[in-house]
PyMOL Python script that loads the backbone (N, CA, C, O; Angstrom):
from pymol import cmd

cmd.read_pdbstr("""\
ATOM      1  N   MET A   1       8.262  14.592   5.355  1.00  0.00           N
ATOM      2  CA  MET A   1       9.294  15.618   4.915  1.00  0.00           C
ATOM      3  C   MET A   1       9.711  15.212   3.554  1.00  0.00           C
ATOM      4  O   MET A   1      10.243  16.104   2.892  1.00  0.00           O
ATOM      5  N   THR A   2       9.583  14.077   3.012  1.00  0.00           N
ATOM      6  CA  THR A   2       9.761  13.868   1.664  1.00  0.00           C
ATOM      7  C   THR A   2       8.799  14.775   0.627  1.00  0.00           C
ATOM      8  O   THR A   2       9.280  15.224  -0.413  1.00  0.00           O
ATOM      9  N   ALA A   3       7.685  14.960   0.924  1.00  0.00           N
ATOM     10  CA  ALA A   3       6.652  15.198   0.368  1.00  0.00           C
ATOM     11  C   ALA A   3       6.965  16.967   0.640  1.00  0.00           C
ATOM     12  O   ALA A   3       6.852  17.687  -0.352  1.00  0.00           O
ATOM     13  N   LEU A   4       7.227  17.411   1.553  1.00  0.00           N
ATOM     14  CA  LEU A   4       7.612  18.672   1.329  1.00  0.00           C
ATOM     15  C   LEU A   4       8.739  19.132   0.294  1.00  0.00           C
ATOM     16  O   LEU A   4       8.558  20.009  -0.551  1.00  0.00           O
ATOM     17  N   TYR A   5       9.709  18.550   0.441  1.00  0.00           N
ATOM     18  CA  TYR A   5      10.931  18.309  -0.216  1.00  0.00           C
ATOM     19  C   TYR A   5      10.701  18.513  -1.827  1.00  0.00           C
ATOM     20  O   TYR A   5      11.135  19.410  -2.550  1.00  0.00           O
ATOM     21  N   GLN A   6       9.836  17.334  -2.169  1.00  0.00           N
ATOM     22  CA  GLN A   6       9.522  17.147  -3.523  1.00  0.00           C
ATOM     23  C   GLN A   6       8.468  18.022  -4.122  1.00  0.00           C
ATOM     24  O   GLN A   6       8.179  17.959  -5.317  1.00  0.00           O
ATOM     25  N   LYS A   7       7.788  18.994  -3.114  1.00  0.00           N
ATOM     26  CA  LYS A   7       6.874  19.801  -3.267  1.00  0.00           C
ATOM     27  C   LYS A   7       5.461  19.105  -3.872  1.00  0.00           C
ATOM     28  O   LYS A   7       4.806  19.735  -4.703  1.00  0.00           O
ATOM     29  N   ASN A   8       5.072  17.915  -3.463  1.00  0.00           N
ATOM     30  CA  ASN A   8       3.887  17.090  -3.724  1.00  0.00           C
ATOM     31  C   ASN A   8       2.892  18.012  -2.785  1.00  0.00           C
ATOM     32  O   ASN A   8       2.993  18.835  -1.874  1.00  0.00           O
ATOM     33  N   ASP A   9       2.029  17.468  -3.446  1.00  0.00           N
ATOM     34  CA  ASP A   9       0.604  18.153  -2.889  1.00  0.00           C
ATOM     35  C   ASP A   9      -0.108  17.396  -1.789  1.00  0.00           C
ATOM     36  O   ASP A   9      -0.774  17.973  -0.930  1.00  0.00           O
ATOM     37  N   THR A  10       0.083  15.826  -1.855  1.00  0.00           N
ATOM     38  CA  THR A  10      -0.320  14.945  -1.216  1.00  0.00           C
ATOM     39  C   THR A  10       0.705  13.838  -0.894  1.00  0.00           C
ATOM     40  O   THR A  10       1.673  13.624  -1.624  1.00  0.00           O
ATOM     41  N   LEU A  11       0.466  13.201   0.145  1.00  0.00           N
ATOM     42  CA  LEU A  11       1.250  12.176   0.749  1.00  0.00           C
ATOM     43  C   LEU A  11       1.123  10.895  -0.780  1.00  0.00           C
ATOM     44  O   LEU A  11       2.085  10.315  -1.283  1.00  0.00           O
ATOM     45  N   GLN A  12       0.036  10.798  -1.096  1.00  0.00           N
ATOM     46  CA  GLN A  12      -0.466   9.702  -1.960  1.00  0.00           C
ATOM     47  C   GLN A  12       0.932  10.132  -3.114  1.00  0.00           C
ATOM     48  O   GLN A  12       1.830   9.352  -3.428  1.00  0.00           O
ATOM     49  N   GLU A  13       0.800  11.419  -3.543  1.00  0.00           N
ATOM     50  CA  GLU A  13       1.889  11.899  -4.796  1.00  0.00           C
ATOM     51  C   GLU A  13       3.615  11.054  -4.428  1.00  0.00           C
ATOM     52  O   GLU A  13       4.409  10.355  -5.058  1.00  0.00           O
ATOM     53  N   THR A  14       3.524  11.623  -3.096  1.00  0.00           N
ATOM     54  CA  THR A  14       4.962  11.208  -2.654  1.00  0.00           C
ATOM     55  C   THR A  14       5.057   9.552  -2.646  1.00  0.00           C
ATOM     56  O   THR A  14       5.995   8.951  -3.169  1.00  0.00           O
ATOM     57  N   LEU A  15       4.246   9.078  -2.156  1.00  0.00           N
ATOM     58  CA  LEU A  15       4.187   7.722  -1.950  1.00  0.00           C
ATOM     59  C   LEU A  15       4.379   6.863  -3.448  1.00  0.00           C
ATOM     60  O   LEU A  15       5.119   5.890  -3.590  1.00  0.00           O
ATOM     61  N   LEU A  16       3.625   7.408  -4.385  1.00  0.00           N
ATOM     62  CA  LEU A  16       3.516   6.908  -6.126  1.00  0.00           C
ATOM     63  C   LEU A  16       5.010   7.271  -6.439  1.00  0.00           C
ATOM     64  O   LEU A  16       5.431   6.442  -7.245  1.00  0.00           O
ATOM     65  N   SER A  17       5.782   8.008  -6.177  1.00  0.00           N
ATOM     66  CA  SER A  17       7.243   8.388  -7.009  1.00  0.00           C
ATOM     67  C   SER A  17       8.352   7.900  -6.293  1.00  0.00           C
ATOM     68  O   SER A  17       9.514   7.824  -6.691  1.00  0.00           O
ATOM     69  N   PHE A  18       7.687   7.438  -4.729  1.00  0.00           N
ATOM     70  CA  PHE A  18       9.339   7.286  -3.788  1.00  0.00           C
ATOM     71  C   PHE A  18       9.591   5.543  -4.306  1.00  0.00           C
ATOM     72  O   PHE A  18       8.734   4.666  -4.413  1.00  0.00           O
ATOM     73  N   GLU A  19      10.793   5.477  -4.514  1.00  0.00           N
ATOM     74  CA  GLU A  19      11.368   4.051  -4.771  1.00  0.00           C
ATOM     75  C   GLU A  19      12.307   3.724  -3.522  1.00  0.00           C
ATOM     76  O   GLU A  19      13.127   4.448  -2.958  1.00  0.00           O
ATOM     77  N   ASN A  20      11.928   2.396  -3.267  1.00  0.00           N
ATOM     78  CA  ASN A  20      12.322   2.259  -1.660  1.00  0.00           C
ATOM     79  C   ASN A  20      13.227   0.993  -2.191  1.00  0.00           C
ATOM     80  O   ASN A  20      12.928   0.000  -2.854  1.00  0.00           O
ATOM     81  N   GLY A  21      14.665   1.529  -1.523  1.00  0.00           N
ATOM     82  CA  GLY A  21      15.802   0.680  -2.235  1.00  0.00           C
ATOM     83  C   GLY A  21      16.332  -0.251  -1.059  1.00  0.00           C
ATOM     84  O   GLY A  21      17.382  -0.893  -1.082  1.00  0.00           O
ATOM     85  N   SER A  22      15.216  -0.190   0.176  1.00  0.00           N
ATOM     86  CA  SER A  22      15.559  -1.511   1.172  1.00  0.00           C
ATOM     87  C   SER A  22      15.489  -2.746   0.452  1.00  0.00           C
ATOM     88  O   SER A  22      14.919  -2.861  -0.633  1.00  0.00           O
ATOM     89  N   GLU A  23      16.199  -3.868   1.194  1.00  0.00           N
ATOM     90  CA  GLU A  23      15.848  -5.381   1.035  1.00  0.00           C
ATOM     91  C   GLU A  23      14.289  -5.915   1.127  1.00  0.00           C
ATOM     92  O   GLU A  23      13.877  -6.715   0.286  1.00  0.00           O
ATOM     93  N   ASN A  24      13.627  -5.536   1.962  1.00  0.00           N
ATOM     94  CA  ASN A  24      12.297  -5.731   2.498  1.00  0.00           C
ATOM     95  C   ASN A  24      11.164  -4.900   1.678  1.00  0.00           C
ATOM     96  O   ASN A  24      10.458  -4.063   2.240  1.00  0.00           O
ATOM     97  N   LYS A  25      11.062  -5.206   0.316  1.00  0.00           N
ATOM     98  CA  LYS A  25      10.248  -4.482  -0.533  1.00  0.00           C
ATOM     99  C   LYS A  25       8.723  -4.894  -0.306  1.00  0.00           C
ATOM    100  O   LYS A  25       7.788  -4.245  -0.775  1.00  0.00           O
ATOM    101  N   THR A  26       8.573  -6.068   0.482  1.00  0.00           N
ATOM    102  CA  THR A  26       6.749  -6.216   0.907  1.00  0.00           C
ATOM    103  C   THR A  26       6.555  -5.461   1.868  1.00  0.00           C
ATOM    104  O   THR A  26       5.363  -5.154   1.861  1.00  0.00           O
ATOM    105  N   ASP A  27       7.192  -4.897   2.868  1.00  0.00           N
ATOM    106  CA  ASP A  27       6.711  -3.969   3.771  1.00  0.00           C
ATOM    107  C   ASP A  27       6.511  -2.851   3.086  1.00  0.00           C
ATOM    108  O   ASP A  27       5.538  -2.191   3.450  1.00  0.00           O
ATOM    109  N   TRP A  28       6.949  -2.565   2.471  1.00  0.00           N
ATOM    110  CA  TRP A  28       7.152  -0.875   1.953  1.00  0.00           C
ATOM    111  C   TRP A  28       5.765  -0.927   0.855  1.00  0.00           C
ATOM    112  O   TRP A  28       4.887  -0.064   0.833  1.00  0.00           O
ATOM    113  N   ASN A  29       5.818  -2.297  -0.135  1.00  0.00           N
ATOM    114  CA  ASN A  29       4.364  -2.043  -0.772  1.00  0.00           C
ATOM    115  C   ASN A  29       3.356  -2.405  -0.172  1.00  0.00           C
ATOM    116  O   ASN A  29       2.308  -2.266  -0.803  1.00  0.00           O
ATOM    117  N   ILE A  30       3.274  -2.918   1.055  1.00  0.00           N
ATOM    118  CA  ILE A  30       1.985  -2.736   1.918  1.00  0.00           C
ATOM    119  C   ILE A  30       1.562  -1.281   2.005  1.00  0.00           C
ATOM    120  O   ILE A  30       0.519  -0.737   1.641  1.00  0.00           O
ATOM    121  N   VAL A  31       2.639  -0.805   2.576  1.00  0.00           N
ATOM    122  CA  VAL A  31       2.279   0.459   3.393  1.00  0.00           C
ATOM    123  C   VAL A  31       1.958   1.468   2.193  1.00  0.00           C
ATOM    124  O   VAL A  31       1.311   2.489   2.426  1.00  0.00           O
ATOM    125  N   LYS A  32       2.439   1.157   0.849  1.00  0.00           N
ATOM    126  CA  LYS A  32       2.058   2.084  -0.186  1.00  0.00           C
ATOM    127  C   LYS A  32       1.150   1.890  -0.578  1.00  0.00           C
ATOM    128  O   LYS A  32       0.449   2.841  -0.924  1.00  0.00           O
ATOM    129  N   ASP A  33       0.670   0.497  -0.735  1.00  0.00           N
ATOM    130  CA  ASP A  33      -0.791   0.081  -1.097  1.00  0.00           C
ATOM    131  C   ASP A  33      -1.771   0.688  -0.381  1.00  0.00           C
ATOM    132  O   ASP A  33      -2.780   1.129  -0.930  1.00  0.00           O
ATOM    133  N   LEU A  34      -1.515   0.780   1.194  1.00  0.00           N
ATOM    134  CA  LEU A  34      -2.535   1.211   2.078  1.00  0.00           C
ATOM    135  C   LEU A  34      -3.059   2.625   1.704  1.00  0.00           C
ATOM    136  O   LEU A  34      -4.268   2.819   1.580  1.00  0.00           O
ATOM    137  N   PHE A  35      -2.049   3.709   1.506  1.00  0.00           N
ATOM    138  CA  PHE A  35      -2.455   4.998   0.836  1.00  0.00           C
ATOM    139  C   PHE A  35      -2.963   5.360  -0.531  1.00  0.00           C
ATOM    140  O   PHE A  35      -3.491   6.427  -0.844  1.00  0.00           O
ATOM    141  N   THR A  36      -2.685   4.127  -1.446  1.00  0.00           N
ATOM    142  CA  THR A  36      -2.776   4.369  -2.925  1.00  0.00           C
ATOM    143  C   THR A  36      -3.603   3.767  -3.479  1.00  0.00           C
ATOM    144  O   THR A  36      -3.795   4.216  -4.609  1.00  0.00           O
ATOM    145  N   LEU A  37      -4.384   2.701  -3.153  1.00  0.00           N
ATOM    146  CA  LEU A  37      -5.029   1.414  -3.618  1.00  0.00           C
ATOM    147  C   LEU A  37      -6.606   1.814  -2.754  1.00  0.00           C
ATOM    148  O   LEU A  37      -6.718   2.272  -1.617  1.00  0.00           O
ATOM    149  N   THR A  38      -7.786   1.435  -3.806  1.00  0.00           N
ATOM    150  CA  THR A  38      -8.908   0.989  -2.996  1.00  0.00           C
ATOM    151  C   THR A  38      -9.152  -0.036  -2.045  1.00  0.00           C
ATOM    152  O   THR A  38      -8.188  -0.741  -1.747  1.00  0.00           O
ATOM    153  N   LYS A  39     -10.488  -0.307  -1.391  1.00  0.00           N
ATOM    154  CA  LYS A  39     -10.327  -1.464  -0.613  1.00  0.00           C
ATOM    155  C   LYS A  39     -10.277  -2.562  -1.576  1.00  0.00           C
ATOM    156  O   LYS A  39      -9.611  -3.587  -1.430  1.00  0.00           O
ATOM    157  N   ALA A  40     -10.925  -2.316  -2.436  1.00  0.00           N
ATOM    158  CA  ALA A  40     -11.156  -3.607  -3.250  1.00  0.00           C
ATOM    159  C   ALA A  40      -9.817  -4.087  -4.179  1.00  0.00           C
ATOM    160  O   ALA A  40      -9.577  -5.242  -4.531  1.00  0.00           O
ATOM    161  N   GLU A  41      -8.991  -2.842  -4.485  1.00  0.00           N
ATOM    162  CA  GLU A  41      -7.829  -3.250  -4.997  1.00  0.00           C
ATOM    163  C   GLU A  41      -6.957  -4.016  -3.999  1.00  0.00           C
ATOM    164  O   GLU A  41      -6.172  -4.836  -4.477  1.00  0.00           O
ATOM    165  N   ILE A  42      -6.998  -3.847  -2.646  1.00  0.00           N
ATOM    166  CA  ILE A  42      -6.015  -4.288  -1.859  1.00  0.00           C
ATOM    167  C   ILE A  42      -6.622  -5.715  -1.552  1.00  0.00           C
ATOM    168  O   ILE A  42      -5.858  -6.574  -1.112  1.00  0.00           O
ATOM    169  N   ALA A  43      -7.868  -5.994  -1.746  1.00  0.00           N
ATOM    170  CA  ALA A  43      -8.406  -7.120  -1.284  1.00  0.00           C
ATOM    171  C   ALA A  43      -7.797  -8.235  -2.470  1.00  0.00           C
ATOM    172  O   ALA A  43      -7.340  -9.333  -2.150  1.00  0.00           O
ATOM    173  N   ASP A  44      -7.870  -7.803  -3.711  1.00  0.00           N
ATOM    174  CA  ASP A  44      -7.413  -8.420  -4.827  1.00  0.00           C
ATOM    175  C   ASP A  44      -6.121  -8.745  -4.947  1.00  0.00           C
ATOM    176  O   ASP A  44      -5.881  -9.774  -5.578  1.00  0.00           O
ATOM    177  N   LYS A  45      -5.135  -8.073  -4.462  1.00  0.00           N
ATOM    178  CA  LYS A  45      -3.776  -7.843  -4.954  1.00  0.00           C
ATOM    179  C   LYS A  45      -3.589  -8.787  -3.609  1.00  0.00           C
ATOM    180  O   LYS A  45      -3.289  -9.949  -3.885  1.00  0.00           O
ATOM    181  N   TRP A  46      -3.712  -8.497  -2.238  1.00  0.00           N
ATOM    182  CA  TRP A  46      -3.028  -9.103  -1.402  1.00  0.00           C
ATOM    183  C   TRP A  46      -3.555 -10.302  -0.589  1.00  0.00           C
ATOM    184  O   TRP A  46      -2.819 -10.950   0.155  1.00  0.00           O
ATOM    185  N   TYR A  47      -5.071 -10.609  -0.795  1.00  0.00           N
ATOM    186  CA  TYR A  47      -5.737 -11.692  -0.071  1.00  0.00           C
ATOM    187  C   TYR A  47      -6.635 -12.322  -1.401  1.00  0.00           C
ATOM    188  O   TYR A  47      -7.684 -12.917  -1.156  1.00  0.00           O
ATOM    189  N   GLY A  48      -6.230 -12.181  -2.627  1.00  0.00           N
ATOM    190  CA  GLY A  48      -6.786 -12.820  -3.755  1.00  0.00           C
ATOM    191  C   GLY A  48      -8.288 -12.531  -4.139  1.00  0.00           C
ATOM    192  O   GLY A  48      -8.835 -13.162  -5.043  1.00  0.00           O
ATOM    193  N   GLY A  49      -8.974 -11.489  -3.367  1.00  0.00           N
ATOM    194  CA  GLY A  49     -10.327 -10.963  -3.484  1.00  0.00           C
ATOM    195  C   GLY A  49     -10.946 -10.859  -2.247  1.00  0.00           C
ATOM    196  O   GLY A  49     -10.409 -11.173  -1.184  1.00  0.00           O
ATOM    197  N   LYS A  50     -12.317 -10.327  -2.402  1.00  0.00           N
ATOM    198  CA  LYS A  50     -13.084  -9.988  -1.037  1.00  0.00           C
ATOM    199  C   LYS A  50     -12.893 -11.281  -0.276  1.00  0.00           C
ATOM    200  O   LYS A  50     -12.184 -11.461   0.714  1.00  0.00           O
ATOM    201  N   ASP A  51     -13.820 -12.335  -1.057  1.00  0.00           N
ATOM    202  CA  ASP A  51     -14.029 -13.836  -0.438  1.00  0.00           C
ATOM    203  C   ASP A  51     -13.121 -14.286   0.385  1.00  0.00           C
ATOM    204  O   ASP A  51     -13.389 -14.742   1.496  1.00  0.00           O
ATOM    205  N   ASN A  52     -11.509 -14.154  -0.292  1.00  0.00           N
ATOM    206  CA  ASN A  52     -10.590 -14.689   0.634  1.00  0.00           C
ATOM    207  C   ASN A  52     -10.003 -13.905   1.870  1.00  0.00           C
ATOM    208  O   ASN A  52      -9.419 -14.382   2.843  1.00  0.00           O
ATOM    209  N   SER A  53     -10.309 -12.540   1.587  1.00  0.00           N
ATOM    210  CA  SER A  53      -9.957 -11.536   2.568  1.00  0.00           C
ATOM    211  C   SER A  53     -10.584 -11.874   3.838  1.00  0.00           C
ATOM    212  O   SER A  53      -9.902 -11.916   4.862  1.00  0.00           O
ATOM    213  N   ILE A  54     -12.324 -12.214   3.849  1.00  0.00           N
ATOM    214  CA  ILE A  54     -12.982 -12.309   5.226  1.00  0.00           C
ATOM    215  C   ILE A  54     -12.302 -13.563   5.721  1.00  0.00           C
ATOM    216  O   ILE A  54     -12.208 -13.631   6.946  1.00  0.00           O
ATOM    217  N   GLY A  55     -11.886 -14.413   5.134  1.00  0.00           N
ATOM    218  CA  GLY A  55     -11.431 -15.681   5.791  1.00  0.00           C
ATOM    219  C   GLY A  55      -9.939 -15.388   6.586  1.00  0.00           C
ATOM    220  O   GLY A  55      -9.584 -16.203   7.438  1.00  0.00           O
ATOM    221  N   PHE A  56      -9.180 -14.341   6.318  1.00  0.00           N
ATOM    222  CA  PHE A  56      -8.314 -13.895   7.058  1.00  0.00           C
ATOM    223  C   PHE A  56      -8.519 -13.010   8.167  1.00  0.00           C
ATOM    224  O   PHE A  56      -7.604 -12.920   8.985  1.00  0.00           O
ATOM    225  N   ILE A  57      -9.543 -12.358   8.328  1.00  0.00           N
ATOM    226  CA  ILE A  57     -10.063 -11.624   9.308  1.00  0.00           C
ATOM    227  C   ILE A  57     -10.133 -12.711  10.401  1.00  0.00           C
ATOM    228  O   ILE A  57      -9.516 -12.721  11.466  1.00  0.00           O
ATOM    229  N   PHE A  58     -11.176 -13.803   9.836  1.00  0.00           N
ATOM    230  CA  PHE A  58     -11.553 -14.759  11.167  1.00  0.00           C
ATOM    231  C   PHE A  58     -10.510 -15.696  11.389  1.00  0.00           C
ATOM    232  O   PHE A  58     -10.693 -16.462  12.335  1.00  0.00           O
ATOM    233  N   LYS A  59      -9.602 -15.801  10.829  1.00  0.00           N
ATOM    234  CA  LYS A  59      -8.681 -16.740  11.050  1.00  0.00           C
ATOM    235  C   LYS A  59      -7.530 -16.936  12.540  1.00  0.00           C
ATOM    236  O   LYS A  59      -6.600 -16.215  12.902  1.00  0.00           O
ATOM    237  N   GLU A  60      -7.978 -17.970  13.025  1.00  0.00           N
ATOM    238  CA  GLU A  60      -7.502 -18.116  14.489  1.00  0.00           C
ATOM    239  C   GLU A  60      -6.110 -18.263  14.531  1.00  0.00           C
ATOM    240  O   GLU A  60      -5.535 -18.393  15.612  1.00  0.00           O
TER     241      GLU A  60
END
""", "prot")
cmd.dss("prot")
cmd.show_as("cartoon", "prot")
cmd.util.cbc("prot")
cmd.orient("prot")
């Protein structure tokens, strides 16, 4: 609904322009990054690179 209100063409435009005022910005940033960053950028930002992200997948 925010995208329609702001007259953005894509959800990505809306996410890039939306400022979340909640206390838990980490959750918001993860959601935002999933829609706006590439896979490599997500691996670098959230896991310290591709090699580190593999360990997260297979972590017990």
